[in-house]
Backbone as XML, in Angstrom:
<?xml version="1.0"?>
<chain id="A" units="angstrom">
  <residue number="1" name="MET">
    <atom name="N" x="0.840" y="-1.171" z="0.005"/>
    <atom name="CA" x="-0.011" y="0.015" z="0.010"/>
    <atom name="C" x="0.917" y="1.259" z="0.017"/>
  </residue>
  <residue number="2" name="ARG">
    <atom name="N" x="0.588" y="2.212" z="-0.848"/>
    <atom name="CA" x="1.296" y="3.467" z="-0.913"/>
    <atom name="C" x="0.671" y="4.465" z="0.014"/>
  </residue>
  <residue number="3" name="VAL">
    <atom name="N" x="1.532" y="5.270" z="0.643"/>
    <atom name="CA" x="0.990" y="6.383" z="1.423"/>
    <atom name="C" x="1.002" y="7.611" z="0.601"/>
  </residue>
  <residue number="4" name="LEU">
    <atom name="N" x="0.215" y="8.615" z="0.965"/>
    <atom name="CA" x="0.156" y="9.864" z="0.198"/>
    <atom name="C" x="1.375" y="10.703" z="0.538"/>
  </residue>
  <residue number="5" name="GLU">
    <atom name="N" x="2.145" y="11.064" z="-0.504"/>
    <atom name="CA" x="3.417" y="11.795" z="-0.351"/>
    <atom name="C" x="3.262" y="13.168" z="-0.995"/>
  </residue>
  <residue number="6" name="THR">
    <atom name="N" x="3.822" y="14.198" z="-0.367"/>
    <atom name="CA" x="3.750" y="15.520" z="-0.988"/>
    <atom name="C" x="4.563" y="15.519" z="-2.300"/>
  </residue>
  <residue number="7" name="PRO">
    <atom name="N" x="4.266" y="16.424" z="-3.188"/>
    <atom name="CA" x="4.888" y="16.444" z="-4.493"/>
    <atom name="C" x="6.410" y="16.529" z="-4.415"/>
  </residue>
  <residue number="8" name="ASP">
    <atom name="N" x="6.951" y="17.187" z="-3.394"/>
    <atom name="CA" x="8.360" y="17.314" z="-3.311"/>
    <atom name="C" x="9.049" y="16.098" z="-2.552"/>
  </residue>
  <residue number="9" name="GLY">
    <atom name="N" x="8.217" y="15.174" z="-2.102"/>
    <atom name="CA" x="8.722" y="13.995" z="-1.437"/>
    <atom name="C" x="9.251" y="14.234" z="-0.038"/>
  </residue>
  <residue number="10" name="ARG">
    <atom name="N" x="8.970" y="15.296" z="0.562"/>
    <atom name="CA" x="9.499" y="15.574" z="1.915"/>
    <atom name="C" x="8.633" y="15.021" z="3.048"/>
  </residue>
  <residue number="11" name="TYR">
    <atom name="N" x="7.381" y="14.902" z="2.780"/>
    <atom name="CA" x="6.428" y="14.443" z="3.807"/>
    <atom name="C" x="5.473" y="13.421" z="3.308"/>
  </residue>
  <residue number="12" name="ILE">
    <atom name="N" x="4.929" y="12.640" z="4.211"/>
    <atom name="CA" x="3.737" y="11.795" z="3.972"/>
    <atom name="C" x="2.612" y="12.498" z="4.674"/>
  </residue>
  <residue number="13" name="VAL">
    <atom name="N" x="1.391" y="12.227" z="4.249"/>
    <atom name="CA" x="0.187" y="12.819" z="4.837"/>
    <atom name="C" x="-0.614" y="11.703" z="5.484"/>
  </residue>
  <residue number="14" name="VAL">
    <atom name="N" x="-0.816" y="11.821" z="6.842"/>
    <atom name="CA" x="-1.647" y="10.849" z="7.582"/>
    <atom name="C" x="-2.651" y="11.608" z="8.364"/>
  </residue>
  <residue number="15" name="HIS">
    <atom name="N" x="-3.924" y="11.326" z="8.162"/>
    <atom name="CA" x="-5.032" y="11.996" z="8.803"/>
    <atom name="C" x="-4.926" y="13.526" z="8.692"/>
  </residue>
  <residue number="16" name="GLY">
    <atom name="N" x="-4.517" y="13.983" z="7.494"/>
    <atom name="CA" x="-4.462" y="15.436" z="7.244"/>
    <atom name="C" x="-3.295" y="16.134" z="7.889"/>
  </residue>
  <residue number="17" name="ARG">
    <atom name="N" x="-2.257" y="15.386" z="8.404"/>
    <atom name="CA" x="-1.135" y="15.950" z="9.083"/>
    <atom name="C" x="0.130" y="15.490" z="8.299"/>
  </residue>
  <residue number="18" name="LEU">
    <atom name="N" x="1.097" y="16.390" z="8.198"/>
    <atom name="CA" x="2.356" y="16.142" z="7.537"/>
    <atom name="C" x="3.308" y="15.426" z="8.532"/>
  </residue>
  <residue number="19" name="TRP">
    <atom name="N" x="3.968" y="14.416" z="8.053"/>
    <atom name="CA" x="5.011" y="13.744" z="8.774"/>
    <atom name="C" x="6.259" y="13.601" z="7.858"/>
  </residue>
  <residue number="20" name="ARG">
    <atom name="N" x="7.415" y="14.047" z="8.412"/>
    <atom name="CA" x="8.621" y="14.040" z="7.603"/>
    <atom name="C" x="8.979" y="12.606" z="7.140"/>
  </residue>
  <residue number="21" name="ARG">
    <atom name="N" x="9.240" y="12.512" z="5.884"/>
    <atom name="CA" x="9.685" y="11.249" z="5.283"/>
    <atom name="C" x="11.163" y="10.973" z="5.628"/>
  </residue>
  <residue number="22" name="HIS">
    <atom name="N" x="11.525" y="9.703" z="5.439"/>
    <atom name="CA" x="12.898" y="9.364" z="5.628"/>
    <atom name="C" x="13.755" y="9.951" z="4.506"/>
  </residue>
  <residue number="23" name="ARG">
    <atom name="N" x="15.021" y="10.057" z="4.672"/>
    <atom name="CA" x="15.920" y="10.649" z="3.713"/>
    <atom name="C" x="15.937" y="9.717" z="2.452"/>
  </residue>
  <residue number="24" name="PRO">
    <atom name="N" x="15.730" y="10.343" z="1.284"/>
    <atom name="CA" x="15.737" y="9.550" z="0.096"/>
    <atom name="C" x="17.130" y="9.091" z="-0.366"/>
  </residue>
  <residue number="25" name="ASP">
    <atom name="N" x="18.168" y="9.708" z="0.190"/>
    <atom name="CA" x="19.514" y="9.352" z="-0.211"/>
    <atom name="C" x="20.154" y="8.289" z="0.687"/>
  </residue>
  <residue number="26" name="LEU">
    <atom name="N" x="19.411" y="7.745" z="1.588"/>
    <atom name="CA" x="19.983" y="6.652" z="2.393"/>
    <atom name="C" x="20.216" y="5.403" z="1.540"/>
  </residue>
  <residue number="27" name="GLU">
    <atom name="N" x="21.356" y="4.779" z="1.775"/>
    <atom name="CA" x="21.611" y="3.505" z="1.115"/>
    <atom name="C" x="20.525" y="2.503" z="1.603"/>
  </residue>
  <residue number="28" name="PRO">
    <atom name="N" x="19.975" y="1.735" z="0.660"/>
    <atom name="CA" x="18.944" y="0.761" z="0.991"/>
    <atom name="C" x="19.216" y="-0.127" z="2.247"/>
  </residue>
  <residue number="29" name="VAL">
    <atom name="N" x="20.480" y="-0.632" z="2.270"/>
    <atom name="CA" x="20.853" y="-1.510" z="3.386"/>
    <atom name="C" x="20.786" y="-0.729" z="4.722"/>
  </residue>
  <residue number="30" name="ARG">
    <atom name="N" x="21.275" y="0.480" z="4.759"/>
    <atom name="CA" x="21.267" y="1.262" z="5.998"/>
    <atom name="C" x="19.814" y="1.639" z="6.338"/>
  </residue>
  <residue number="31" name="ARG">
    <atom name="N" x="18.993" y="2.050" z="5.311"/>
    <atom name="CA" x="17.605" y="2.381" z="5.600"/>
    <atom name="C" x="16.851" y="1.184" z="6.170"/>
  </residue>
  <residue number="32" name="ASP">
    <atom name="N" x="17.035" y="0.032" z="5.577"/>
    <atom name="CA" x="16.370" y="-1.159" z="6.048"/>
    <atom name="C" x="16.822" y="-1.524" z="7.509"/>
  </residue>
  <residue number="33" name="ARG">
    <atom name="N" x="18.082" y="-1.350" z="7.809"/>
    <atom name="CA" x="18.564" y="-1.621" z="9.130"/>
    <atom name="C" x="17.921" y="-0.666" z="10.136"/>
  </residue>
  <residue number="34" name="LEU">
    <atom name="N" x="17.889" y="0.637" z="9.776"/>
    <atom name="CA" x="17.278" y="1.635" z="10.698"/>
    <atom name="C" x="15.774" y="1.390" z="10.883"/>
  </residue>
  <residue number="35" name="ILE">
    <atom name="N" x="15.113" y="0.970" z="9.837"/>
    <atom name="CA" x="13.664" y="0.652" z="9.961"/>
    <atom name="C" x="13.448" y="-0.554" z="10.839"/>
  </residue>
  <residue number="36" name="ARG">
    <atom name="N" x="14.317" y="-1.562" z="10.739"/>
    <atom name="CA" x="14.187" y="-2.727" z="11.674"/>
    <atom name="C" x="14.468" y="-2.263" z="13.094"/>
  </residue>
  <residue number="37" name="GLU">
    <atom name="N" x="15.483" y="-1.421" z="13.265"/>
    <atom name="CA" x="15.726" y="-0.913" z="14.633"/>
    <atom name="C" x="14.570" y="-0.121" z="15.170"/>
  </residue>
  <residue number="38" name="LEU">
    <atom name="N" x="13.962" y="0.671" z="14.294"/>
    <atom name="CA" x="12.796" y="1.466" z="14.693"/>
    <atom name="C" x="11.633" y="0.510" z="15.135"/>
  </residue>
  <residue number="39" name="MET">
    <atom name="N" x="11.321" y="-0.454" z="14.345"/>
    <atom name="CA" x="10.241" y="-1.423" z="14.662"/>
    <atom name="C" x="10.552" y="-2.132" z="15.993"/>
  </residue>
  <residue number="40" name="ASP">
    <atom name="N" x="11.830" y="-2.578" z="16.149"/>
    <atom name="CA" x="12.193" y="-3.269" z="17.410"/>
    <atom name="C" x="12.019" y="-2.306" z="18.618"/>
  </residue>
  <residue number="41" name="ALA">
    <atom name="N" x="12.421" y="-1.083" z="18.405"/>
    <atom name="CA" x="12.321" y="-0.087" z="19.489"/>
    <atom name="C" x="10.837" y="0.173" z="19.826"/>
  </residue>
  <residue number="42" name="ARG">
    <atom name="N" x="10.004" y="0.237" z="18.828"/>
    <atom name="CA" x="8.590" y="0.477" z="19.090"/>
    <atom name="C" x="7.968" y="-0.709" z="19.841"/>
  </residue>
  <residue number="43" name="ARG">
    <atom name="N" x="8.427" y="-1.928" z="19.474"/>
    <atom name="CA" x="7.969" y="-3.088" z="20.222"/>
    <atom name="C" x="8.472" y="-3.036" z="21.696"/>
  </residue>
  <residue number="44" name="GLY">
    <atom name="N" x="9.667" y="-2.480" z="21.844"/>
    <atom name="CA" x="10.276" y="-2.331" z="23.170"/>
    <atom name="C" x="9.429" y="-1.304" z="24.021"/>
  </residue>
  <residue number="45" name="VAL">
    <atom name="N" x="8.976" y="-0.239" z="23.354"/>
    <atom name="CA" x="8.109" y="0.716" z="24.062"/>
    <atom name="C" x="6.838" y="0.077" z="24.531"/>
  </residue>
  <residue number="46" name="ARG">
    <atom name="N" x="6.253" y="-0.690" z="23.638"/>
    <atom name="CA" x="4.968" y="-1.389" z="23.986"/>
    <atom name="C" x="5.189" y="-2.351" z="25.212"/>
  </residue>
  <residue number="47" name="ALA">
    <atom name="N" x="6.285" y="-3.137" z="25.104"/>
    <atom name="CA" x="6.551" y="-4.096" z="26.182"/>
    <atom name="C" x="6.849" y="-3.377" z="27.518"/>
  </residue>
  <residue number="48" name="ALA">
    <atom name="N" x="7.596" y="-2.270" z="27.424"/>
    <atom name="CA" x="7.949" y="-1.534" z="28.660"/>
    <atom name="C" x="6.703" y="-0.901" z="29.257"/>
  </residue>
  <residue number="49" name="LYS">
    <atom name="N" x="5.805" y="-0.420" z="28.430"/>
    <atom name="CA" x="4.540" y="0.165" z="28.964"/>
    <atom name="C" x="3.752" y="-0.943" z="29.695"/>
  </residue>
  <residue number="50" name="ARG">
    <atom name="N" x="3.727" y="-2.100" z="29.118"/>
    <atom name="CA" x="2.983" y="-3.231" z="29.799"/>
    <atom name="C" x="3.617" y="-3.619" z="31.087"/>
  </residue>
  <residue number="51" name="SER">
    <atom name="N" x="4.933" y="-3.609" z="31.100"/>
    <atom name="CA" x="5.653" y="-4.072" z="32.327"/>
    <atom name="C" x="5.697" y="-2.986" z="33.413"/>
  </residue>
  <residue number="52" name="GLY">
    <atom name="N" x="5.569" y="-1.744" z="32.992"/>
    <atom name="CA" x="5.600" y="-0.633" z="33.932"/>
    <atom name="C" x="7.012" y="-0.274" z="34.356"/>
  </residue>
  <residue number="53" name="GLU">
    <atom name="N" x="8.013" y="-0.768" z="33.612"/>
    <atom name="CA" x="9.396" y="-0.469" z="33.948"/>
    <atom name="C" x="9.823" y="0.854" z="33.314"/>
  </residue>
  <residue number="54" name="ALA">
    <atom name="N" x="10.021" y="1.873" z="34.168"/>
    <atom name="CA" x="10.306" y="3.190" z="33.667"/>
    <atom name="C" x="11.664" y="3.276" z="32.968"/>
  </residue>
  <residue number="55" name="GLU">
    <atom name="N" x="12.683" y="2.597" z="33.449"/>
    <atom name="CA" x="13.982" y="2.627" z="32.772"/>
    <atom name="C" x="13.929" y="1.993" z="31.411"/>
  </residue>
  <residue number="56" name="ALA">
    <atom name="N" x="13.210" y="0.852" z="31.273"/>
    <atom name="CA" x="13.060" y="0.136" z="30.014"/>
    <atom name="C" x="12.304" y="1.050" z="29.053"/>
  </residue>
  <residue number="57" name="LEU">
    <atom name="N" x="11.294" y="1.734" z="29.525"/>
    <atom name="CA" x="10.548" y="2.650" z="28.646"/>
    <atom name="C" x="11.392" y="3.764" z="28.172"/>
  </residue>
  <residue number="58" name="ARG">
    <atom name="N" x="12.178" y="4.395" z="28.996"/>
    <atom name="CA" x="13.069" y="5.463" z="28.611"/>
    <atom name="C" x="14.048" y="5.015" z="27.569"/>
  </residue>
  <residue number="59" name="ALA">
    <atom name="N" x="14.652" y="3.760" z="27.790"/>
    <atom name="CA" x="15.636" y="3.249" z="26.842"/>
    <atom name="C" x="14.987" y="2.970" z="25.461"/>
  </residue>
  <residue number="60" name="ALA">
    <atom name="N" x="13.761" y="2.449" z="25.509"/>
    <atom name="CA" x="13.082" y="2.130" z="24.274"/>
    <atom name="C" x="12.723" y="3.350" z="23.518"/>
  </residue>
  <residue number="61" name="ARG">
    <atom name="N" x="12.239" y="4.351" z="24.248"/>
    <atom name="CA" x="11.928" y="5.648" z="23.574"/>
    <atom name="C" x="13.178" y="6.302" z="23.042"/>
  </residue>
  <residue number="62" name="ASP">
    <atom name="N" x="14.286" y="6.203" z="23.729"/>
    <atom name="CA" x="15.581" y="6.712" z="23.208"/>
    <atom name="C" x="15.977" y="6.017" z="21.952"/>
  </residue>
  <residue number="63" name="ALA">
    <atom name="N" x="15.716" y="4.661" z="21.895"/>
    <atom name="CA" x="16.038" y="3.862" z="20.671"/>
    <atom name="C" x="15.135" y="4.293" z="19.497"/>
  </residue>
  <residue number="64" name="VAL">
    <atom name="N" x="13.884" y="4.635" z="19.744"/>
    <atom name="CA" x="12.963" y="5.066" z="18.728"/>
    <atom name="C" x="13.514" y="6.409" z="18.177"/>
  </residue>
  <residue number="65" name="ASP">
    <atom name="N" x="13.864" y="7.280" z="19.100"/>
    <atom name="CA" x="14.413" y="8.606" z="18.698"/>
    <atom name="C" x="15.692" y="8.488" z="17.869"/>
  </residue>
  <residue number="66" name="ALA">
    <atom name="N" x="16.587" y="7.645" z="18.258"/>
    <atom name="CA" x="17.848" y="7.450" z="17.539"/>
    <atom name="C" x="17.585" y="6.902" z="16.129"/>
  </residue>
  <residue number="67" name="ALA">
    <atom name="N" x="16.686" y="5.936" z="15.977"/>
    <atom name="CA" x="16.338" y="5.420" z="14.664"/>
    <atom name="C" x="15.739" y="6.485" z="13.803"/>
  </residue>
  <residue number="68" name="LYS">
    <atom name="N" x="14.791" y="7.289" z="14.334"/>
    <atom name="CA" x="14.172" y="8.321" z="13.590"/>
    <atom name="C" x="15.185" y="9.422" z="13.182"/>
  </residue>
  <residue number="69" name="HIS">
    <atom name="N" x="16.141" y="9.727" z="14.061"/>
    <atom name="CA" x="17.159" y="10.664" z="13.662"/>
    <atom name="C" x="18.008" y="10.086" z="12.520"/>
  </residue>
  <residue number="70" name="GLY">
    <atom name="N" x="18.349" y="8.852" z="12.639"/>
    <atom name="CA" x="19.117" y="8.201" z="11.539"/>
    <atom name="C" x="18.431" y="8.175" z="10.226"/>
  </residue>
  <residue number="71" name="LEU">
    <atom name="N" x="17.127" y="7.993" z="10.283"/>
    <atom name="CA" x="16.326" y="7.977" z="9.041"/>
    <atom name="C" x="16.082" y="9.378" z="8.493"/>
  </residue>
  <residue number="72" name="GLY">
    <atom name="N" x="16.308" y="10.394" z="9.311"/>
    <atom name="CA" x="16.087" y="11.778" z="8.865"/>
    <atom name="C" x="14.675" y="12.255" z="9.189"/>
  </residue>
  <residue number="73" name="GLU">
    <atom name="N" x="13.882" y="11.458" z="9.879"/>
    <atom name="CA" x="12.503" y="11.884" z="10.233"/>
    <atom name="C" x="12.474" y="12.852" z="11.401"/>
  </residue>
  <residue number="74" name="ARG">
    <atom name="N" x="13.598" y="12.968" z="12.151"/>
    <atom name="CA" x="13.699" y="13.889" z="13.227"/>
    <atom name="C" x="15.149" y="14.575" z="13.051"/>
  </residue>
  <residue number="75" name="GLY">
    <atom name="N" x="15.302" y="15.668" z="13.835"/>
    <atom name="CA" x="16.585" y="16.304" z="13.770"/>
    <atom name="C" x="16.624" y="17.288" z="12.567"/>
  </residue>
  <residue number="76" name="PRO">
    <atom name="N" x="17.864" y="17.676" z="12.190"/>
    <atom name="CA" x="17.956" y="18.673" z="11.066"/>
    <atom name="C" x="17.309" y="18.094" z="9.830"/>
  </residue>
  <residue number="77" name="VAL">
    <atom name="N" x="16.698" y="18.976" z="9.029"/>
    <atom name="CA" x="16.042" y="18.567" z="7.764"/>
    <atom name="C" x="17.120" y="18.073" z="6.811"/>
  </residue>
  <residue number="78" name="TRP">
    <atom name="N" x="16.715" y="17.188" z="5.968"/>
    <atom name="CA" x="17.649" y="16.561" z="5.012"/>
    <atom name="C" x="17.728" y="17.334" z="3.677"/>
  </residue>
  <residue number="79" name="TRP">
    <atom name="N" x="16.766" y="18.214" z="3.426"/>
    <atom name="CA" x="16.810" y="18.961" z="2.195"/>
    <atom name="C" x="17.669" y="20.214" z="2.356"/>
  </residue>
  <residue number="80" name="THR">
    <atom name="N" x="18.139" y="20.775" z="1.240"/>
    <atom name="CA" x="19.129" y="21.814" z="1.357"/>
    <atom name="C" x="18.714" y="23.166" z="0.754"/>
  </residue>
  <residue number="81" name="ASP">
    <atom name="N" x="17.415" y="23.341" z="0.445"/>
    <atom name="CA" x="17.000" y="24.553" z="-0.160"/>
    <atom name="C" x="16.503" y="25.606" z="0.838"/>
  </residue>
  <residue number="82" name="GLY">
    <atom name="N" x="16.657" y="25.379" z="2.117"/>
    <atom name="CA" x="16.294" y="26.324" z="3.126"/>
    <atom name="C" x="14.817" y="26.356" z="3.480"/>
  </residue>
  <residue number="83" name="ALA">
    <atom name="N" x="14.027" y="25.456" z="2.882"/>
    <atom name="CA" x="12.601" y="25.416" z="3.213"/>
    <atom name="C" x="12.420" y="24.965" z="4.685"/>
  </residue>
  <residue number="84" name="PRO">
    <atom name="N" x="11.442" y="25.543" z="5.345"/>
    <atom name="CA" x="11.194" y="25.208" z="6.765"/>
    <atom name="C" x="10.672" y="23.749" z="6.989"/>
  </residue>
  <residue number="85" name="ASP">
    <atom name="N" x="10.833" y="23.271" z="8.184"/>
    <atom name="CA" x="10.328" y="21.982" z="8.512"/>
    <atom name="C" x="8.892" y="22.138" z="9.010"/>
  </residue>
  <residue number="86" name="LEU">
    <atom name="N" x="7.977" y="21.468" z="8.293"/>
    <atom name="CA" x="6.610" y="21.539" z="8.603"/>
    <atom name="C" x="6.072" y="20.223" z="9.234"/>
  </residue>
  <residue number="87" name="ASN">
    <atom name="N" x="7.001" y="19.468" z="9.805"/>
    <atom name="CA" x="6.647" y="18.210" z="10.397"/>
    <atom name="C" x="5.593" y="18.373" z="11.467"/>
  </residue>
  <residue number="88" name="ARG">
    <atom name="N" x="4.613" y="17.458" z="11.441"/>
    <atom name="CA" x="3.503" y="17.402" z="12.419"/>
    <atom name="C" x="2.436" y="18.493" z="12.263"/>
  </residue>
  <residue number="89" name="ARG">
    <atom name="N" x="2.580" y="19.269" z="11.271"/>
    <atom name="CA" x="1.594" y="20.393" z="11.073"/>
    <atom name="C" x="0.400" y="19.819" z="10.276"/>
  </residue>
  <residue number="90" name="MET">
    <atom name="N" x="-0.754" y="20.409" z="10.540"/>
    <atom name="CA" x="-1.919" y="20.052" z="9.735"/>
    <atom name="C" x="-1.710" y="20.640" z="8.328"/>
  </residue>
  <residue number="91" name="ILE">
    <atom name="N" x="-1.984" y="19.838" z="7.352"/>
    <atom name="CA" x="-1.664" y="20.237" z="5.985"/>
    <atom name="C" x="-2.384" y="21.469" z="5.594"/>
  </residue>
  <residue number="92" name="ALA">
    <atom name="N" x="-3.627" y="21.710" z="6.120"/>
    <atom name="CA" x="-4.406" y="22.863" z="5.759"/>
    <atom name="C" x="-3.736" y="24.198" z="6.140"/>
  </residue>
  <residue number="93" name="ASN">
    <atom name="N" x="-2.791" y="24.090" z="7.091"/>
    <atom name="CA" x="-2.080" y="25.297" z="7.540"/>
    <atom name="C" x="-0.663" y="25.394" z="6.951"/>
  </residue>
  <residue number="94" name="THR">
    <atom name="N" x="-0.445" y="24.804" z="5.820"/>
    <atom name="CA" x="0.926" y="24.773" z="5.224"/>
    <atom name="C" x="0.811" y="25.199" z="3.750"/>
  </residue>
  <residue number="95" name="PRO">
    <atom name="N" x="1.986" y="25.379" z="3.091"/>
    <atom name="CA" x="1.983" y="25.716" z="1.663"/>
    <atom name="C" x="1.411" y="24.563" z="0.786"/>
  </residue>
  <residue number="96" name="TYR">
    <atom name="N" x="1.239" y="23.373" z="1.382"/>
    <atom name="CA" x="0.717" y="22.252" z="0.648"/>
    <atom name="C" x="-0.835" y="22.253" z="0.601"/>
  </residue>
  <residue number="97" name="ALA">
    <atom name="N" x="-1.477" y="23.181" z="1.289"/>
    <atom name="CA" x="-2.914" y="23.154" z="1.440"/>
    <atom name="C" x="-3.674" y="23.123" z="0.108"/>
  </residue>
  <residue number="98" name="GLU">
    <atom name="N" x="-3.286" y="23.957" z="-0.836"/>
    <atom name="CA" x="-3.987" y="24.047" z="-2.112"/>
    <atom name="C" x="-3.831" y="22.717" z="-2.895"/>
  </residue>
  <residue number="99" name="TRP">
    <atom name="N" x="-2.575" y="22.220" z="-2.890"/>
    <atom name="CA" x="-2.324" y="20.939" z="-3.566"/>
    <atom name="C" x="-3.226" y="19.827" z="-2.983"/>
  </residue>
  <residue number="100" name="TYR">
    <atom name="N" x="-3.283" y="19.782" z="-1.654"/>
    <atom name="CA" x="-4.076" y="18.782" z="-0.965"/>
    <atom name="C" x="-5.546" y="18.911" z="-1.252"/>
  </residue>
  <residue number="101" name="ALA">
    <atom name="N" x="-6.038" y="20.176" z="-1.239"/>
    <atom name="CA" x="-7.453" y="20.465" z="-1.459"/>
    <atom name="C" x="-7.862" y="20.077" z="-2.902"/>
  </residue>
  <residue number="102" name="ASP">
    <atom name="N" x="-6.942" y="20.101" z="-3.838"/>
    <atom name="CA" x="-7.278" y="19.751" z="-5.223"/>
    <atom name="C" x="-7.223" y="18.260" z="-5.484"/>
  </residue>
  <residue number="103" name="LEU">
    <atom name="N" x="-6.764" y="17.449" z="-4.525"/>
    <atom name="CA" x="-6.715" y="15.985" z="-4.727"/>
    <atom name="C" x="-8.131" y="15.428" z="-4.710"/>
  </residue>
  <residue number="104" name="PRO">
    <atom name="N" x="-8.384" y="14.330" z="-5.403"/>
    <atom name="CA" x="-9.639" y="13.610" z="-5.262"/>
    <atom name="C" x="-9.776" y="13.044" z="-3.905"/>
  </residue>
  <residue number="105" name="GLU">
    <atom name="N" x="-10.971" y="12.953" z="-3.387"/>
    <atom name="CA" x="-11.151" y="12.460" z="-2.028"/>
    <atom name="C" x="-10.587" y="11.081" z="-1.792"/>
  </residue>
  <residue number="106" name="ALA">
    <atom name="N" x="-10.621" y="10.222" z="-2.833"/>
    <atom name="CA" x="-10.108" y="8.878" z="-2.692"/>
    <atom name="C" x="-8.565" y="8.933" z="-2.375"/>
  </residue>
  <residue number="107" name="ALA">
    <atom name="N" x="-7.892" y="9.887" z="-2.925"/>
    <atom name="CA" x="-6.429" y="9.999" z="-2.676"/>
    <atom name="C" x="-6.180" y="10.462" z="-1.226"/>
  </residue>
  <residue number="108" name="LYS">
    <atom name="N" x="-7.140" y="11.132" z="-0.635"/>
    <atom name="CA" x="-6.950" y="11.660" z="0.752"/>
    <atom name="C" x="-7.335" y="10.651" z="1.848"/>
  </residue>
  <residue number="109" name="ALA">
    <atom name="N" x="-7.959" y="9.529" z="1.423"/>
    <atom name="CA" x="-8.406" y="8.567" z="2.414"/>
    <atom name="C" x="-7.245" y="8.135" z="3.232"/>
  </residue>
  <residue number="110" name="ASP">
    <atom name="N" x="-7.501" y="7.772" z="4.469"/>
    <atom name="CA" x="-6.498" y="7.293" z="5.384"/>
    <atom name="C" x="-5.833" y="6.092" z="4.791"/>
  </residue>
  <residue number="111" name="PRO">
    <atom name="N" x="-4.538" y="5.920" z="4.972"/>
    <atom name="CA" x="-3.808" y="4.816" z="4.385"/>
    <atom name="C" x="-4.446" y="3.434" z="4.701"/>
  </residue>
  <residue number="112" name="ASP">
    <atom name="N" x="-4.989" y="3.298" z="5.949"/>
    <atom name="CA" x="-5.544" y="1.977" z="6.323"/>
    <atom name="C" x="-6.765" y="1.664" z="5.468"/>
  </residue>
  <residue number="113" name="ARG">
    <atom name="N" x="-7.420" y="2.673" z="4.941"/>
    <atom name="CA" x="-8.672" y="2.435" z="4.234"/>
    <atom name="C" x="-8.521" y="2.396" z="2.727"/>
  </residue>
  <residue number="114" name="ARG">
    <atom name="N" x="-7.351" y="2.913" z="2.205"/>
    <atom name="CA" x="-7.145" y="2.927" z="0.779"/>
    <atom name="C" x="-6.739" y="1.543" z="0.297"/>
  </residue>
  <residue number="115" name="ARG">
    <atom name="N" x="-7.108" y="1.222" z="-0.874"/>
    <atom name="CA" x="-6.647" y="-0.006" z="-1.521"/>
    <atom name="C" x="-5.608" y="0.326" z="-2.572"/>
  </residue>
  <residue number="116" name="SER">
    <atom name="N" x="-4.598" y="-0.491" z="-2.727"/>
    <atom name="CA" x="-3.533" y="-0.298" z="-3.722"/>
    <atom name="C" x="-4.069" y="-0.598" z="-5.106"/>
  </residue>
</chain>
């Protein structure tokens, strides 16, 4: 299933909100390793929440943050044209608003509900 991506490839759109995409220049092997680390860390967060262990939760959240920084989803932006970071903003309040408004409703459907 494909997610909705902004025309410049910087963000994906989920529930009308922009989320920074991973760096497109990452080597596939490194990207895949970071994605595996991110998924493992997210599972660690879930397990730590269930166990109630505060130290384990902090460590798992730190691992999520490290993987997201490595992927370029957090930290300094990976593009070089000086455009601001609009991560986590509602798309209606960004320069992408007109582009998004012009899309067919089927393209705006939440990723879980869209069919490939």
